[in-house]
Each structure stands twice: as structure tokens, then as C-alpha cells.
C-alpha positions, 0 to 999 in steps of 0.5 A, spaced: 758 655 248 764 653 252 769 653 246 766 660 244 768 663 251 776 661 250 778 668 248 774 671 253 778 666 258 784 669 255 782 676 256 780 674 263 787 671 264 791 677 261 787 682 266 789 677 272 796 677 270 797 684 269 793 686 276 797 681 280 804 682 277 810 684 281 811 691 282 817 694 279 821 698 283 823 703 278 816 705 277 812 710 281 809 707 287 802 710 285 802 705 279 798 698 280 794 702 286 787 698 287 781 701 288 773 700 288 768 704 283 760 704 285 755 707 280 748 708 280 746 706 272 740 708 269 738 706 261 733 705 256 732 698 253 731 698 246 727 691 245 728 687 239 721 685 238 713 687 240 708 683 243 706 678 239 698 679 239 697 687 240 704 689 237 705 693 243 712 696 244 716 692 249 722 698 250 723 701 256 727 704 262 731 700 266 735 702 273 741 698 275 748 699 278 755 698 277 761 695 282 768 694 280 774 692 283 780 697 280 787 698 278 790 704 276 796 703 271 801 698 270 808 696 272 810 696 264 814 702 262 812 702 255 805 701 256 805 707 261 808 711 256 803 710 251 797 709 254 798 713 261 795 710 267 789 707 264 784 704 269 783 696 269 777 694 272 773 687 273 765 689 274 759 687 276 754 690 272 746 689 274 740 691 270 733 690 273 730 690 266 723 693 264 717 688 264 721 684 269 716 678 268 718 678 261 725 680 261 727 678 268 734 681 271 741 682 267 747 681 271 754 682 267 761 680 269 766 684 265 773 685 265 774 693 262 779 698 260 778 706 261 783 708 256 785 716 257 784 720 251 784 727 254 788 729 261 789 735 265 791 735 273 784 733 275 780 731 269 780 725 265 776 723 259 777 716 257 774 711 252 771 705 256 771 698 253 768 692 257 767 684 254 765 678 258 759 674 260 752 676 262 747 672 266 739 673 265 734 670 270 728 669 265 729 667 258 724 665 252 719 660 253 714 658 247 708 657 252 710 661 258 714 667 256 713 668 248 714 675 248 721 675 250 724 673 244 731 677 246 734 672 250 733 664 250 739 662 254 741 664 261 749 665 259 750 670 254 756 675 251 756 682 254 759 688 250 760 695 253 762 700 249 762 708 252 766 713 255 768 716 262 769 722 265 773 723 272 774 729 276 779 728 282 776 730 289 782 728 293 788 724 292 784 718 293 777 720 291 774 721 284 767 723 282 765 719 275 760 720 270 760 715 264 755 712 259 755 708 253 751 702 250 751 695 253 749 689 248 747 682 250 746 676 246 748 669 245 751 670 238 745 666 235 748 659 238 741 658 240 734 662 238 730 666 239 736 671 240 734 678 239 739 681 244 738 686 249 741 693 247 741 698 253 743 705 252 745 708 259 748 713 263 751 712 270 754 717 276 758 715 282 765 715 285 772 711 285 776 710 291 783 708 291 787 705 297 793 709 296 794 716 292 794 715 285 798 721 283 797 726 278 793 724 271 798 722 266 797 724 259 797 718 254 802 719 248 799 715 242 804 719 237 806 713 232 813 713 229 813 705 227 811 702 221 805 705 218 802 700 213 799 693 216 795 687 213 791 682 217 788 676 215 784 671 219 780 665 218 774 664 222 768 659 224 762 659 228 755 656 229 748 658 229 741 657 229 736 660 225 729 661 225 723 661 230 719 656 233 717 650 229 722 652 223 729 652 227 735 650 223 742 649 225 749 650 221 756 652 221 759 658 218 766 660 216 769 666 214 776 669 211 778 676 212 784 681 209 784 687 212 790 692 210 790 698 215 794 705 216 796 706 223 794 714 225 797 713 232 799 707 237 792 706 239 788 707 232 788 704 225 784 704 219 783 701 212 779 696 208 776 690 210 774 684 205 770 678 207 769 672 204 763 667 207 761 660 207 754 662 210 747 659 208 744 665 212 742 670 207 738 665 203 734 662 209 732 669 211 725 670 211 723 663 209 721 660 215 720 653 212 727 652 208 732 648 211 740 649 210 739 642 206 735 646 201 740 651 200 745 650 194 752 650 195 753 656 190 748 660 194 753 660 201 759 663 198 758 671 199 763 677 198 763 683 202 767 690 203 767 695 208 771 700 213 775 696 218 778 699 224 783 697 229 784 699 236 790 697 240 791 696 247 797 693 249 797 686 246 789 686 246 785 689 240 778 691 238 776 691 231 770 695 229 768 694 221 762 696 217 761 692 211 756 691 205 755 685 201 757 686 194 756 679 191 752 675 189 747 680 190 741 676 188 741 672 194 743 678 199 736 680 203 740 684 209 746 688 205 749 691 211 753 688 217 758 690 223 763 686 226 766 688 233 769 684 238 776 682 242 783 680 239 789 678 243 796 679 239 799 673 243 805 674 238 808 679 233 805 676 227 799 671 230 793 673 233 786 670 236 780 673 237 772 672 238 768 677 234 761 678 233 758 679 227 751 683 227 746 685 221 742 691 220 735 688 219 729 691 215 727 694 222 734 698 222 736 694 228 742 690 230 741 683 230 746 678 232 748 673 226 754 669 230 760 669 234 766 668 230 772 664 233 778 666 229 786 665 228 790 670 224 796 673 221 799 680 221 805 683 217 
């Protein structure tokens, strides 16, 4: 698990650096102001499986809270001119899961960004992205907790995607309303791994220790090079199967993504993926092992729509793909990819990307986490 957390460590380090960077005297004093956020959270957990003996649905409502250390904006002129004054956060996100004897409690530690989309004098609407680690108190156990086929390890990845609305009550106090989807899984490093998918809403307040000034409108207008091509190679490791029929194997991927920049924030284009992966042949074949899969059945080609959201040196890819060859071994045709990348050089990047397939029940299931290295031109 440790090697798959390296990119998360890069993200956390990057956030720490920009939090504690020295103030630039040329910038307005409200940039870099620290604060706190406290929200009550309520959501619905879409369980990945049913009770084994009765087929009863395990989905249900979950209460929780979110406590965050905030920083308003950065002391970087180019960043502020583009993104306005985004909120950087380091959040503790807690849920008391439905059926706590089965699913326990969930505690996430997530660096996050609130990126302004619409701003006025007192109102701001933003997109929120968070990516970090999640601790789960109860896991799958074949004898003691067979019905928790969502979480099999204490340490997992947490991904938060949603939106937020802030209304300024005073120069230091803001009312906040937000909502989104919170996904937790271990990237199929250990099975079972149905994952947690919580659709939630939250209400609370943000308090800053100094006046944060007026909301600054972002300027995402783009005037540079429009066409880009990103290409990367990735590798991952996964377990597949349940109970007595678990097999482990490595996977590899090569991707090429030509994109067109609509703004400084957003690019869209075509995604082309090539895989070396035994998963498709093994799906729904409990007694097969990876050694039973022919080499030619491990090579797959997929195409889809690729999108990239840029946040300074960080970026978030999101793509929807469909396998196109060889169709005779493909059992689940559609998958998505998202995650976090770090453009540490104008031409080179690294990332930790999640690949998840839409299964026969129309649910998102985790395939594997990809540790990637790429080139962009």
C-alpha cells in the first residue's frame, strides 16, 4: 500500500508548502488568511452488496461531520489572477456508517480545493475536490463479518467530488452549503473491495481569523497553446475474486490523450488506452487463476472521452471509456478513470489514478489504482 500512497504524499507536501509559504508584500493582506470550517453532514450510502442469506439491501442513511483547517488564497500572483481566491483545506471527514456492526465508522483525512466558478460581492459557488486517505474501523471477515464486502482493509483511499456555496455574513464569517459524492476503496489491493459510495449534503460555517476581503472573480480565459497531447505509462497491482478463489497479478497501461483547452481550468479530448490485464477473462470465473489466462487475452484496447481539470501544478483527469478490442473476452465494457496528477515539470508529470468498471448491476466497482509517469507536449 505504501508505494501507492507516494503521489498522495506529493499532494500533501505541495499543500503544506503553499500553506506555509512566506507572504509576498506585493499581495493583498487577506491572501493566506487561515480559518476553520465545521459542517454537519448527512448522506446516503449505496451499499455494494446485499445480505448473503436473505438478499436484503444494505444501503442506508449516514450522519457525520466535517472539520477543516482552511487557507484563503495563495501568495502567487499568477495563481490568484487565474483562480481567484480558492480555499485550501485539510479536512477530517467522519461518517457513522449505517449498520455500524457491519460497516463500522469511516474517518477520512483529505487535502482539498474549493475552486471558484461564480463570484459576486457576498456569494461564491465553487467546485470542491478532495483526495486523501480513509480509515475504516470494521472490515470484512469471512466468519465474523461476511456481509461487509465493501471494505477489507483498515487503510483506504478517499476521493471527494462535489460543489460548495458560501455566503458572507461578516468580513470573517461565511455560511456554507455543500454536497457531493464521497468514494472510499483500497483500489482492489485487497479483496473483497466493493467500496463505500456516499452521496451527501452538508451545512455549516467558515470562520477566518482576519478579514478575507471581497471574493475575487476567477479568470479562466485561455490565450495560450490550445492543443496538447499527454501520454503516460502506468502500473498497478490487484486481487480478484472472493473467499477461496483469490488470485493476484500485476497490470500495466499505456495511454495517449490529445486534448483541446477550452479554458485555463478545463481541457477535453480523446482518450486511448492499451492494457496488459487479465481481469476481463477472470471475471465471473471463480475457479480460474491468472496462470490459466492466455497471454493474448491480456491485451486490450479502449477509447473514450478524456477531460483534464488544471489547478496550478495539480490536475485531475476524468475519462469515460469503452473497450473496443478484443470484444470476445470483454465482459464489462465501460469504465471510468479519475485521480490526481502532479505536473512537476512543464513536460513531465506523475499521478495516482483510479480505474473503475461499471458492472452488470450498473454500479461502480474498483479495478485498481495506477501509479503513473507521463510526458506532455
